[in-house]
C-alpha positions as CSV (number, residue, x, y, z in Angstrom):
1,X,-29.8,-9.3,41.2
2,X,-28.1,-12.8,40.4
3,X,-25.1,-14.1,38.0
4,X,-27.5,-14.8,35.5
5,X,-28.1,-10.7,35.0
6,X,-24.4,-10.6,34.4
7,X,-23.2,-9.7,30.9
8,X,-21.8,-12.0,28.8
9,X,-20.9,-9.8,25.6
10,X,-16.9,-8.8,26.2
11,X,-16.5,-5.2,24.5
12,X,-12.3,-5.7,24.4
13,X,-12.4,-9.5,23.5
14,X,-10.4,-8.3,20.0
15,X,-7.6,-6.1,22.3
16,X,-7.5,-8.8,25.2
17,X,-4.0,-10.0,24.9
18,X,-1.5,-12.3,27.2
19,X,-0.1,-10.0,29.6
20,X,-2.5,-7.3,30.2
21,X,-4.1,-6.8,33.4
22,X,-6.5,-8.7,34.9
23,X,-8.7,-5.1,35.9
24,X,-10.1,-3.3,33.4
25,X,-11.9,-0.5,35.5
26,X,-10.7,0.5,38.5
27,X,-12.9,2.2,41.4
28,X,-12.7,3.5,45.0
29,X,-15.3,5.8,46.6
30,X,-17.9,5.1,49.7
31,X,-20.4,2.8,49.3
32,X,-23.8,3.7,50.3
33,X,-27.4,1.3,51.1
34,X,-30.1,3.1,48.7
35,X,-33.7,3.4,49.2
36,X,-35.3,4.1,46.4
37,X,-38.8,6.0,46.5
38,X,-41.4,6.2,43.2
39,X,-44.9,6.6,41.6
40,X,-44.5,10.3,44.3
41,X,-47.6,12.3,42.6
42,X,-45.5,15.1,44.2
43,X,-42.5,16.6,46.6
44,X,-44.0,14.9,50.7
45,X,-45.2,18.1,51.9
46,X,-44.3,19.7,55.8
47,X,-46.5,17.5,58.4
48,X,-48.5,15.3,56.1
49,X,-47.9,11.3,55.0
50,X,-46.6,10.3,51.5
51,X,-47.3,7.4,50.8
52,X,-45.6,6.0,46.9
53,X,-46.7,3.6,44.8
54,X,-42.8,2.0,44.1
55,X,-39.8,1.4,46.5
56,X,-36.4,-1.1,45.4
57,X,-33.2,-0.7,47.5
58,X,-29.9,-1.5,45.9
59,X,-26.2,-0.4,47.0
60,X,-25.6,3.0,45.8
61,X,-22.8,5.8,45.6
62,X,-19.7,4.5,43.4
63,X,-21.7,1.2,43.4
64,X,-23.9,3.3,40.8
65,X,-20.5,3.0,38.4
66,X,-19.2,-0.1,39.5
67,X,-22.3,-2.1,38.8
68,X,-22.9,0.3,35.7
69,X,-19.5,-1.3,34.1
70,X,-19.6,-4.2,35.6
71,X,-22.6,-5.1,32.7
72,X,-21.1,-3.5,30.6
73,X,-18.6,-6.6,30.4
74,X,-15.7,-4.4,32.1
75,X,-14.3,-6.2,34.8
76,X,-14.1,-4.1,37.3
77,X,-12.2,-3.6,40.9
78,X,-14.3,-1.5,43.7
79,X,-11.6,0.0,47.0
80,X,-14.4,0.8,49.2
81,X,-15.1,0.1,52.9
82,X,-18.4,-1.7,54.2
83,X,-21.0,-1.4,57.3
84,X,-20.5,-5.3,59.4
85,X,-24.8,-5.2,60.2
86,X,-27.1,-6.1,57.4
87,X,-27.0,-3.1,55.0
88,X,-22.9,-3.6,54.4
89,X,-23.2,-7.4,54.1
90,X,-26.2,-7.2,51.4
91,X,-24.4,-4.3,49.8
92,X,-21.2,-6.8,49.8
93,X,-23.1,-9.4,48.7
94,X,-24.8,-8.0,45.7
95,X,-21.4,-6.4,44.6
96,X,-19.5,-9.4,44.6
97,X,-22.1,-13.2,43.7
98,X,-24.7,-10.7,42.2
99,X,-22.5,-7.8,40.2
100,X,-19.3,-10.3,40.0
101,X,-17.4,-7.2,41.4
102,X,-13.8,-7.8,42.4
103,X,-14.2,-6.5,45.6
104,X,-10.7,-8.0,47.0
105,X,-9.4,-4.2,47.4
106,X,-12.4,-4.0,50.4
107,X,-12.8,-4.4,53.7
108,X,-15.0,-5.0,56.3
109,X,-15.2,-2.3,59.2
110,X,-16.2,-3.1,62.9
111,X,-18.9,-1.6,64.3
112,X,-19.5,0.7,61.6
113,X,-22.1,1.0,60.1
114,X,-23.4,1.8,56.4
115,X,-24.3,5.1,55.4
116,X,-27.7,5.4,53.5
117,X,-29.0,7.4,50.8
118,X,-33.3,7.7,51.2
119,X,-34.2,9.5,47.8
120,X,-37.6,9.6,46.4
121,X,-38.3,10.7,42.8
122,X,-41.6,12.7,41.5
123,X,-41.8,14.5,38.2
124,X,-38.8,14.3,36.4
125,X,-36.0,14.5,39.4
126,X,-35.2,13.0,42.9
127,X,-35.1,14.5,46.5
128,X,-32.1,13.4,48.7
129,X,-31.5,12.1,52.4
130,X,-28.5,10.4,53.3
131,X,-26.4,9.3,56.7
132,X,-24.0,8.3,57.8
133,X,-20.2,7.6,59.4
134,X,-16.5,8.3,59.0
135,X,-15.2,5.4,58.1
136,X,-11.6,5.0,60.7
137,X,-9.2,6.6,59.3
138,X,-7.6,3.9,57.7
139,X,-8.5,4.5,54.0
140,X,-10.3,1.5,51.9
141,X,-8.1,2.3,48.4
142,X,-4.4,0.0,48.6
143,X,-1.4,3.0,48.7
144,X,-0.9,2.0,45.4
145,X,-4.3,0.9,43.0
146,X,-4.1,-2.9,40.7
147,X,-3.0,-2.7,37.2
148,X,-5.8,-1.6,35.0
149,X,-6.7,-0.3,31.9
150,X,-8.5,3.0,33.9
151,X,-9.8,3.8,36.0
152,X,-12.5,6.3,37.8
153,X,-11.8,9.4,39.9
154,X,-14.2,12.0,41.6
155,X,-12.8,15.2,41.9
156,X,-13.1,17.5,44.9
157,X,-12.2,20.5,44.8
158,X,-9.2,21.5,47.1
159,X,-8.3,18.1,47.1
160,X,-5.7,15.4,45.4
161,X,-6.1,11.8,45.9
162,X,-3.0,10.2,46.0
163,X,-3.8,7.1,44.4
164,X,-4.6,8.6,40.8
165,X,-1.0,10.2,40.4
166,X,0.0,6.6,41.5
167,X,-2.3,4.9,38.6
168,X,-1.9,7.6,35.5
169,X,2.0,6.5,36.0
170,X,1.4,2.8,36.0
171,X,-0.5,3.3,33.1
172,X,-3.7,3.8,34.0
173,X,-5.7,5.7,31.8
174,X,-7.7,8.3,34.3
175,X,-11.8,9.8,33.6
176,X,-13.3,12.3,36.0
177,X,-15.9,13.5,36.9
178,X,-17.1,16.1,40.0
179,X,-19.6,17.1,42.1
180,X,-20.9,20.7,43.2
181,X,-18.7,22.8,44.5
182,X,-19.5,24.2,47.6
183,X,-17.5,27.0,48.1
184,X,-18.4,28.6,45.5
185,X,-15.1,28.9,43.6
186,X,-15.2,27.0,40.4
187,X,-11.4,26.6,39.9
188,X,-10.2,24.6,37.8
189,X,-6.5,25.0,40.0
190,X,-8.8,23.7,42.8
191,X,-8.2,20.0,40.9
192,X,-4.8,19.0,40.9
193,X,-6.1,15.2,40.0
194,X,-7.3,17.1,36.6
195,X,-3.9,16.9,35.4
196,X,-3.5,13.2,36.0
197,X,-7.0,12.6,33.8
198,X,-7.9,11.4,29.8
199,X,-10.6,12.7,30.1
200,X,-13.5,15.0,32.0
201,X,-17.0,14.5,32.4
202,X,-18.9,17.0,33.9
203,X,-22.6,18.4,33.6
204,X,-23.4,22.0,31.8
205,X,-23.4,23.2,34.7
206,X,-20.5,22.6,36.8
207,X,-18.2,23.1,33.4
208,X,-19.9,26.5,32.9
209,X,-18.7,27.7,35.5
210,X,-15.4,26.6,36.0
211,X,-14.8,27.8,32.5
212,X,-16.6,31.2,33.2
213,X,-18.5,30.7,30.1
214,X,-21.8,31.2,29.2
215,X,-22.7,28.0,26.1
216,X,-22.1,24.5,26.9
217,X,-19.7,24.2,23.7
218,X,-17.2,26.4,24.5
219,X,-17.2,25.7,28.3
220,X,-16.1,21.7,26.5
221,X,-13.7,23.7,24.3
222,X,-12.2,25.6,27.0
223,X,-11.7,22.5,29.0
224,X,-9.7,20.7,27.0
225,X,-6.7,23.2,28.1
226,X,-6.7,21.9,30.9
227,X,-7.4,17.9,30.2
228,X,-7.1,15.6,26.8
229,X,-10.8,15.3,26.0
230,X,-13.9,17.8,27.7
231,X,-17.5,16.0,27.8
232,X,-20.4,17.8,28.6
233,X,-23.4,16.7,29.7
234,X,-26.6,18.5,28.4
235,X,-29.2,16.7,30.6
236,X,-32.7,16.6,28.2
237,X,-30.3,17.7,25.1
238,X,-27.7,15.1,24.8
239,X,-24.0,15.3,25.7
240,X,-21.3,17.4,22.9
241,X,-17.5,16.6,23.2
242,X,-14.2,17.8,21.7
243,X,-10.9,16.1,21.9
244,X,-8.6,18.5,22.5
245,X,-5.4,16.2,20.8
246,X,-7.5,15.9,17.9
247,X,-9.7,18.6,17.3
248,X,-12.2,16.9,16.7
249,X,-16.0,17.3,18.3
250,X,-19.9,15.1,18.5
251,X,-22.8,16.1,20.1
252,X,-25.6,13.4,20.4
253,X,-29.4,14.3,21.3
254,X,-31.0,13.0,24.8
255,X,-32.5,9.7,23.9
256,X,-36.6,10.6,24.3
257,X,-38.1,7.5,27.5
258,X,-40.2,7.2,29.7
259,X,-38.2,8.7,33.0
260,X,-39.4,7.0,36.3
261,X,-35.7,7.5,38.1
262,X,-33.5,9.6,37.0
263,X,-30.5,8.1,39.9
264,X,-27.2,7.1,38.4
265,X,-27.7,8.4,35.2
266,X,-24.6,10.0,35.5
267,X,-23.0,6.9,36.5
268,X,-24.0,5.4,33.9
269,X,-22.8,7.8,31.5
270,X,-19.6,7.9,32.5
271,X,-20.1,3.8,32.0
272,X,-20.2,4.0,29.0
273,X,-18.0,6.4,27.4
274,X,-15.1,4.7,29.3
275,X,-16.0,1.4,27.8
276,X,-16.6,2.7,24.3
277,X,-13.1,4.7,24.8
278,X,-11.8,0.6,26.1
279,X,-12.4,-0.6,23.2
280,X,-11.4,1.8,20.7
281,X,-14.1,3.3,19.3
282,X,-14.5,7.0,17.3
283,X,-15.7,9.9,19.5
284,X,-19.5,10.2,18.1
285,X,-20.2,6.3,19.2
286,X,-17.9,6.7,22.0
287,X,-20.7,9.4,22.8
288,X,-23.9,7.9,21.5
289,X,-23.7,4.6,23.9
290,X,-23.0,6.8,26.7
291,X,-26.1,8.5,25.9
292,X,-27.7,5.6,25.0
293,X,-27.0,3.6,27.9
294,X,-27.8,6.6,30.1
295,X,-32.0,6.6,28.9
296,X,-32.6,3.1,29.5
297,X,-31.1,3.4,33.5
298,X,-33.7,5.7,33.5
299,X,-36.4,4.1,33.0
300,X,-36.3,1.9,36.5
301,X,-35.6,2.2,40.0
302,X,-32.6,3.3,41.3
303,X,-29.0,3.5,40.6
304,X,-27.1,0.5,40.5
305,X,-30.3,-1.5,39.9
306,X,-31.0,0.2,36.0
307,X,-28.2,0.2,35.0
308,X,-28.1,-1.6,31.9
309,X,-26.5,-4.7,30.6
310,X,-26.0,-5.7,27.2
311,X,-29.2,-8.1,26.7
312,X,-31.1,-4.4,27.8
313,X,-29.1,-3.3,24.6
314,X,-30.4,-5.7,22.7
315,X,-34.1,-5.4,23.6
316,X,-33.8,-2.1,23.3
317,X,-32.4,-2.4,19.7
318,X,-35.1,-4.7,18.7
319,X,-38.0,-2.3,19.7
320,X,-36.9,0.6,18.1
321,X,-35.9,-1.2,14.2
322,X,-39.6,-2.3,15.3
323,X,-41.2,1.3,15.3
324,X,-42.5,2.4,12.1
325,X,-42.2,5.1,9.6
326,X,-38.8,5.0,11.3
327,X,-36.0,7.9,11.2
328,X,-33.8,5.7,9.5
329,X,-30.5,7.8,9.5
330,X,-31.8,8.2,13.8
331,X,-31.6,4.5,13.5
332,X,-28.3,4.4,11.6
333,X,-26.2,6.2,14.8
334,X,-26.5,3.1,16.4
335,X,-26.0,0.6,14.3
336,X,-22.2,0.4,15.7
337,X,-23.6,-1.9,18.3
338,X,-24.8,-4.7,16.5
339,X,-21.7,-7.2,16.2
340,X,-22.1,-7.3,20.3
341,X,-26.0,-7.1,21.0
342,X,-26.2,-10.9,22.0
343,X,-29.6,-12.7,20.6
344,X,-33.0,-12.0,23.0
345,X,-36.4,-12.2,23.4
346,X,-37.2,-10.2,25.9
347,X,-39.0,-7.5,25.4
348,X,-38.3,-3.3,26.2
349,X,-38.7,-1.6,28.5
350,X,-37.4,-4.6,30.5
351,X,-37.8,-4.3,34.4
352,X,-35.7,-6.1,36.5
353,X,-37.0,-8.1,39.2
354,X,-36.6,-5.0,42.6
355,X,-34.5,-6.1,45.5
356,X,-35.3,-5.5,49.2
357,X,-33.1,-6.9,52.1
358,X,-35.7,-9.1,53.5
359,X,-35.2,-11.1,50.4
360,X,-32.1,-10.0,49.1
361,X,-30.3,-13.8,49.4
362,X,-33.2,-15.5,48.0
363,X,-33.6,-12.9,45.0
């Protein structure tokens, strides 16, 4: 990834004014080095050796969302700990120099090796193996997060992150996702930071478990008793959203693409929804854009590596309009993006160069 990959489109250009925060979106979390194997015909079998037809490496973990936001033109600041090994140097350089992400709130930890995840993609799914050690006690996130239009928090059952409340009280709009609840309690009261959030974006299974409902749409409506906007992702069926403040609802189908690797697609979806929200788009447009960016991301390796920028979106738009017997009504769903799309002659699907640790500085 190089400086030339940075997006030139600024979706917030019409809204920027003197005195605005220098940062559009603030993030904090763990950065992994992701090593991704694709082209496996089946899951690895115990006692045998499997060969993958493709491999890539890139920063992962919270870096997936940071790269996705930066490529969509948002000024992104990341607070994270980085190891002082070659993996940490590679991830730092890739994010700061390659993606233009502000790392002034991040730090390098002497003697700490970077967390690593190996991801194997096959049959439309992925299996991951991770390894890492807890960083030293000093938290990478500053006591007072920088002023920002928005921040994305990953909620953890039974734990509150002090920075979330501090950011919300400072006027930052908080968007949240959540992981699987290993405790099995699925208790919304165990997510204290949810009360500080503007939007909550769980998947269908998580949403139904937390709300004790049997339908994703019912779960979305139930969640608006706890957070203003609930967005439930439905996998191959798309996504559904409810704005509890206005009663507005939106539903969009998934875009059919040939999936290579689903790693990071959820992060890209959140990045697309945050972008549309900060740009002031209607709920249905935000949902459609989030689904589009997530769909484009699964066609390439990895998470941060495959996050689409505006050039990819423009190439997709040009390509789908060229199809014969096009569903004009379906196409119109994305016409709102027209004024933002750059002129491009690049093909779609678009394949980025796949960097490796050895070639990272010369890519």
